[in-house]
PyMOL Python script that loads the backbone (N, CA, C, O; Angstrom):
from pymol import cmd

cmd.read_pdbstr("""\
ATOM      1  N   MET A   1      -1.203  -4.403  -2.324  1.00  0.00           N
ATOM      2  CA  MET A   1      -0.065  -4.120  -1.536  1.00  0.00           C
ATOM      3  C   MET A   1      -0.323  -4.711  -0.163  1.00  0.00           C
ATOM      4  O   MET A   1      -1.428  -4.594   0.366  1.00  0.00           O
ATOM      5  N   ILE A   2       0.680  -5.341   0.415  1.00  0.00           N
ATOM      6  CA  ILE A   2       0.571  -5.929   1.747  1.00  0.00           C
ATOM      7  C   ILE A   2       1.620  -5.269   2.628  1.00  0.00           C
ATOM      8  O   ILE A   2       2.783  -5.144   2.244  1.00  0.00           O
ATOM      9  N   THR A   3       1.195  -4.851   3.807  1.00  0.00           N
ATOM     10  CA  THR A   3       2.115  -4.196   4.728  1.00  0.00           C
ATOM     11  C   THR A   3       1.711  -4.478   6.170  1.00  0.00           C
ATOM     12  O   THR A   3       0.585  -4.891   6.448  1.00  0.00           O
ATOM     13  N   ASP A   4       2.642  -4.249   7.068  1.00  0.00           N
ATOM     14  CA  ASP A   4       2.327  -4.339   8.492  1.00  0.00           C
ATOM     15  C   ASP A   4       2.635  -3.017   9.202  1.00  0.00           C
ATOM     16  O   ASP A   4       2.698  -2.961  10.430  1.00  0.00           O
ATOM     17  N   CYS A   5       2.822  -1.963   8.418  1.00  0.00           N
ATOM     18  CA  CYS A   5       3.105  -0.635   8.957  1.00  0.00           C
ATOM     19  C   CYS A   5       1.781   0.037   9.330  1.00  0.00           C
ATOM     20  O   CYS A   5       0.959   0.284   8.448  1.00  0.00           O
ATOM     21  N   PRO A   6       1.556   0.335  10.600  1.00  0.00           N
ATOM     22  CA  PRO A   6       0.283   0.930  11.016  1.00  0.00           C
ATOM     23  C   PRO A   6      -0.007   2.274  10.347  1.00  0.00           C
ATOM     24  O   PRO A   6      -1.175   2.611  10.157  1.00  0.00           O
ATOM     25  N   GLN A   7       0.999   3.039   9.989  1.00  0.00           N
ATOM     26  CA  GLN A   7       0.802   4.348   9.371  1.00  0.00           C
ATOM     27  C   GLN A   7       0.245   4.247   7.954  1.00  0.00           C
ATOM     28  O   GLN A   7      -0.332   5.206   7.441  1.00  0.00           O
ATOM     29  N   SER A   8       0.416   3.093   7.324  1.00  0.00           N
ATOM     30  CA  SER A   8      -0.045   2.953   5.940  1.00  0.00           C
ATOM     31  C   SER A   8      -1.559   3.044   5.811  1.00  0.00           C
ATOM     32  O   SER A   8      -2.064   3.345   4.730  1.00  0.00           O
ATOM     33  N   VAL A   9      -2.293   2.791   6.886  1.00  0.00           N
ATOM     34  CA  VAL A   9      -3.755   2.893   6.831  1.00  0.00           C
ATOM     35  C   VAL A   9      -4.179   4.335   6.529  1.00  0.00           C
ATOM     36  O   VAL A   9      -5.264   4.562   5.993  1.00  0.00           O
ATOM     37  N   ASN A  10      -3.346   5.287   6.865  1.00  0.00           N
ATOM     38  CA  ASN A  10      -3.628   6.697   6.564  1.00  0.00           C
ATOM     39  C   ASN A  10      -2.939   7.155   5.289  1.00  0.00           C
ATOM     40  O   ASN A  10      -3.533   7.879   4.490  1.00  0.00           O
ATOM     41  N   SER A  11      -1.689   6.743   5.090  1.00  0.00           N
ATOM     42  CA  SER A  11      -0.910   7.286   3.982  1.00  0.00           C
ATOM     43  C   SER A  11      -1.263   6.696   2.618  1.00  0.00           C
ATOM     44  O   SER A  11      -1.294   7.434   1.633  1.00  0.00           O
ATOM     45  N   ILE A  12      -1.524   5.416   2.527  1.00  0.00           N
ATOM     46  CA  ILE A  12      -1.787   4.805   1.222  1.00  0.00           C
ATOM     47  C   ILE A  12      -3.077   5.325   0.598  1.00  0.00           C
ATOM     48  O   ILE A  12      -3.069   5.636  -0.593  1.00  0.00           O
ATOM     49  N   PRO A  13      -4.189   5.439   1.332  1.00  0.00           N
ATOM     50  CA  PRO A  13      -5.393   6.003   0.707  1.00  0.00           C
ATOM     51  C   PRO A  13      -5.199   7.438   0.204  1.00  0.00           C
ATOM     52  O   PRO A  13      -5.864   7.847  -0.747  1.00  0.00           O
ATOM     53  N   LEU A  14      -4.315   8.193   0.816  1.00  0.00           N
ATOM     54  CA  LEU A  14      -4.044   9.557   0.351  1.00  0.00           C
ATOM     55  C   LEU A  14      -3.086   9.580  -0.829  1.00  0.00           C
ATOM     56  O   LEU A  14      -3.277  10.346  -1.773  1.00  0.00           O
ATOM     57  N   GLU A  15      -2.064   8.749  -0.781  1.00  0.00           N
ATOM     58  CA  GLU A  15      -1.013   8.777  -1.794  1.00  0.00           C
ATOM     59  C   GLU A  15      -1.377   8.062  -3.094  1.00  0.00           C
ATOM     60  O   GLU A  15      -0.933   8.483  -4.162  1.00  0.00           O
ATOM     61  N   ALA A  16      -2.160   7.013  -3.035  1.00  0.00           N
ATOM     62  CA  ALA A  16      -2.497   6.254  -4.249  1.00  0.00           C
ATOM     63  C   ALA A  16      -3.099   7.157  -5.335  1.00  0.00           C
ATOM     64  O   ALA A  16      -2.601   7.151  -6.460  1.00  0.00           O
ATOM     65  N   PRO A  17      -4.142   7.924  -5.041  1.00  0.00           N
ATOM     66  CA  PRO A  17      -4.715   8.789  -6.085  1.00  0.00           C
ATOM     67  C   PRO A  17      -3.746   9.878  -6.575  1.00  0.00           C
ATOM     68  O   PRO A  17      -3.792  10.277  -7.739  1.00  0.00           O
ATOM     69  N   ARG A  18      -2.894  10.342  -5.702  1.00  0.00           N
ATOM     70  CA  ARG A  18      -1.922  11.371  -6.090  1.00  0.00           C
ATOM     71  C   ARG A  18      -0.948  10.868  -7.149  1.00  0.00           C
ATOM     72  O   ARG A  18      -0.373  11.652  -7.905  1.00  0.00           O
ATOM     73  N   HIS A  19      -0.771   9.555  -7.192  1.00  0.00           N
ATOM     74  CA  HIS A  19       0.158   8.946  -8.144  1.00  0.00           C
ATOM     75  C   HIS A  19      -0.567   8.268  -9.304  1.00  0.00           C
ATOM     76  O   HIS A  19       0.051   7.553 -10.093  1.00  0.00           O
ATOM     77  N   GLY A  20      -1.887   8.495  -9.408  1.00  0.00           N
ATOM     78  CA  GLY A  20      -2.646   7.989 -10.536  1.00  0.00           C
ATOM     79  C   GLY A  20      -3.220   6.598 -10.357  1.00  0.00           C
ATOM     80  O   GLY A  20      -3.665   5.985 -11.327  1.00  0.00           O
ATOM     81  N   TYR A  21      -3.218   6.084  -9.120  1.00  0.00           N
ATOM     82  CA  TYR A  21      -3.762   4.761  -8.847  1.00  0.00           C
ATOM     83  C   TYR A  21      -5.124   4.876  -8.185  1.00  0.00           C
ATOM     84  O   TYR A  21      -5.449   5.898  -7.581  1.00  0.00           O
ATOM     85  N   GLU A  22      -5.914   3.822  -8.303  1.00  0.00           N
ATOM     86  CA  GLU A  22      -7.243   3.807  -7.687  1.00  0.00           C
ATOM     87  C   GLU A  22      -7.257   2.780  -6.558  1.00  0.00           C
ATOM     88  O   GLU A  22      -6.984   1.601  -6.783  1.00  0.00           O
ATOM     89  N   LEU A  23      -7.569   3.221  -5.367  1.00  0.00           N
ATOM     90  CA  LEU A  23      -7.686   2.311  -4.230  1.00  0.00           C
ATOM     91  C   LEU A  23      -9.067   1.661  -4.291  1.00  0.00           C
ATOM     92  O   LEU A  23     -10.087   2.338  -4.162  1.00  0.00           O
ATOM     93  N   LEU A  24      -9.090   0.360  -4.485  1.00  0.00           N
ATOM     94  CA  LEU A  24     -10.351  -0.366  -4.626  1.00  0.00           C
ATOM     95  C   LEU A  24     -10.901  -0.822  -3.281  1.00  0.00           C
ATOM     96  O   LEU A  24     -12.108  -0.763  -3.046  1.00  0.00           O
ATOM     97  N   ALA A  25     -10.011  -1.277  -2.399  1.00  0.00           N
ATOM     98  CA  ALA A  25     -10.445  -1.781  -1.096  1.00  0.00           C
ATOM     99  C   ALA A  25      -9.247  -1.866  -0.174  1.00  0.00           C
ATOM    100  O   ALA A  25      -8.099  -1.875  -0.617  1.00  0.00           O
ATOM    101  N   GLN A  26      -9.534  -1.929   1.120  1.00  0.00           N
ATOM    102  CA  GLN A  26      -8.486  -2.198   2.083  1.00  0.00           C
ATOM    103  C   GLN A  26      -9.055  -3.096   3.166  1.00  0.00           C
ATOM    104  O   GLN A  26     -10.216  -2.971   3.555  1.00  0.00           O
ATOM    105  N   ARG A  27      -8.222  -3.996   3.641  1.00  0.00           N
ATOM    106  CA  ARG A  27      -8.640  -4.962   4.661  1.00  0.00           C
ATOM    107  C   ARG A  27      -7.535  -5.095   5.694  1.00  0.00           C
ATOM    108  O   ARG A  27      -6.350  -5.016   5.370  1.00  0.00           O
ATOM    109  N   GLN A  28      -7.937  -5.298   6.939  1.00  0.00           N
ATOM    110  CA  GLN A  28      -6.962  -5.536   7.987  1.00  0.00           C
ATOM    111  C   GLN A  28      -7.213  -6.904   8.584  1.00  0.00           C
ATOM    112  O   GLN A  28      -8.338  -7.244   8.950  1.00  0.00           O
ATOM    113  N   GLU A  29      -6.144  -7.686   8.677  1.00  0.00           N
ATOM    114  CA  GLU A  29      -6.190  -9.021   9.269  1.00  0.00           C
ATOM    115  C   GLU A  29      -5.109  -9.059  10.338  1.00  0.00           C
ATOM    116  O   GLU A  29      -3.951  -9.355  10.041  1.00  0.00           O
ATOM    117  N   GLY A  30      -5.480  -8.760  11.584  1.00  0.00           N
ATOM    118  CA  GLY A  30      -4.485  -8.633  12.640  1.00  0.00           C
ATOM    119  C   GLY A  30      -3.582  -7.455  12.316  1.00  0.00           C
ATOM    120  O   GLY A  30      -4.073  -6.372  12.000  1.00  0.00           O
ATOM    121  N   PRO A  31      -2.261  -7.648  12.388  1.00  0.00           N
ATOM    122  CA  PRO A  31      -1.351  -6.546  12.070  1.00  0.00           C
ATOM    123  C   PRO A  31      -1.120  -6.348  10.575  1.00  0.00           C
ATOM    124  O   PRO A  31      -0.463  -5.389  10.169  1.00  0.00           O
ATOM    125  N   THR A  32      -1.656  -7.249   9.757  1.00  0.00           N
ATOM    126  CA  THR A  32      -1.436  -7.188   8.314  1.00  0.00           C
ATOM    127  C   THR A  32      -2.516  -6.355   7.637  1.00  0.00           C
ATOM    128  O   THR A  32      -3.711  -6.568   7.843  1.00  0.00           O
ATOM    129  N   LEU A  33      -2.071  -5.406   6.830  1.00  0.00           N
ATOM    130  CA  LEU A  33      -2.984  -4.554   6.063  1.00  0.00           C
ATOM    131  C   LEU A  33      -2.844  -4.907   4.589  1.00  0.00           C
ATOM    132  O   LEU A  33      -1.730  -5.028   4.081  1.00  0.00           O
ATOM    133  N   ARG A  34      -3.958  -5.070   3.910  1.00  0.00           N
ATOM    134  CA  ARG A  34      -3.960  -5.363   2.477  1.00  0.00           C
ATOM    135  C   ARG A  34      -4.701  -4.247   1.754  1.00  0.00           C
ATOM    136  O   ARG A  34      -5.824  -3.887   2.107  1.00  0.00           O
ATOM    137  N   PHE A  35      -4.045  -3.714   0.742  1.00  0.00           N
ATOM    138  CA  PHE A  35      -4.617  -2.657  -0.070  1.00  0.00           C
ATOM    139  C   PHE A  35      -4.744  -3.189  -1.493  1.00  0.00           C
ATOM    140  O   PHE A  35      -3.779  -3.689  -2.070  1.00  0.00           O
ATOM    141  N   TYR A  36      -5.928  -3.077  -2.040  1.00  0.00           N
ATOM    142  CA  TYR A  36      -6.193  -3.515  -3.410  1.00  0.00           C
ATOM    143  C   TYR A  36      -6.215  -2.262  -4.272  1.00  0.00           C
ATOM    144  O   TYR A  36      -7.086  -1.405  -4.125  1.00  0.00           O
ATOM    145  N   ILE A  37      -5.248  -2.172  -5.168  1.00  0.00           N
ATOM    146  CA  ILE A  37      -5.020  -0.953  -5.936  1.00  0.00           C
ATOM    147  C   ILE A  37      -5.052  -1.265  -7.430  1.00  0.00           C
ATOM    148  O   ILE A  37      -4.421  -2.213  -7.897  1.00  0.00           O
ATOM    149  N   ARG A  38      -5.798  -0.448  -8.165  1.00  0.00           N
ATOM    150  CA  ARG A  38      -5.838  -0.583  -9.625  1.00  0.00           C
ATOM    151  C   ARG A  38      -4.758   0.311 -10.222  1.00  0.00           C
ATOM    152  O   ARG A  38      -4.692   1.511  -9.957  1.00  0.00           O
ATOM    153  N   VAL A  39      -3.925  -0.309 -11.027  1.00  0.00           N
ATOM    154  CA  VAL A  39      -2.863   0.410 -11.723  1.00  0.00           C
ATOM    155  C   VAL A  39      -3.372   0.731 -13.122  1.00  0.00           C
ATOM    156  O   VAL A  39      -3.872  -0.162 -13.806  1.00  0.00           O
ATOM    157  N   PRO A  40      -3.260   1.975 -13.565  1.00  0.00           N
ATOM    158  CA  PRO A  40      -3.746   2.311 -14.907  1.00  0.00           C
ATOM    159  C   PRO A  40      -2.936   1.586 -15.979  1.00  0.00           C
ATOM    160  O   PRO A  40      -1.747   1.318 -15.807  1.00  0.00           O
ATOM    161  N   GLU A  41      -3.602   1.279 -17.078  1.00  0.00           N
ATOM    162  CA  GLU A  41      -2.924   0.619 -18.197  1.00  0.00           C
ATOM    163  C   GLU A  41      -1.920   1.567 -18.828  1.00  0.00           C
ATOM    164  O   GLU A  41      -2.136   2.778 -18.880  1.00  0.00           O
ATOM    165  N   SER A  42      -0.842   1.012 -19.298  1.00  0.00           N
ATOM    166  CA  SER A  42       0.159   1.817 -20.003  1.00  0.00           C
ATOM    167  C   SER A  42      -0.365   2.216 -21.376  1.00  0.00           C
ATOM    168  O   SER A  42      -1.105   1.467 -22.014  1.00  0.00           O
ATOM    169  N   GLU A  43       0.015   3.374 -21.810  1.00  0.00           N
ATOM    170  CA  GLU A  43      -0.447   3.827 -23.123  1.00  0.00           C
ATOM    171  C   GLU A  43       0.554   3.455 -24.184  1.00  0.00           C
ATOM    172  O   GLU A  43       0.346   3.750 -25.360  1.00  0.00           O
TER     173      GLU A  43
END
""", "prot")
cmd.dss("prot")
cmd.show_as("cartoon", "prot")
cmd.util.cbc("prot")
cmd.orient("prot")
């Protein structure tokens, strides 16, 4: 996920696991935030 919303640095790490996703990494490049998220396989 790519965003430039400063609040996402707090909200995405909290919300991803609540929705069944795994946050693998996050990186900030200037105002751009990148979140690497694993989506579970469909059954």
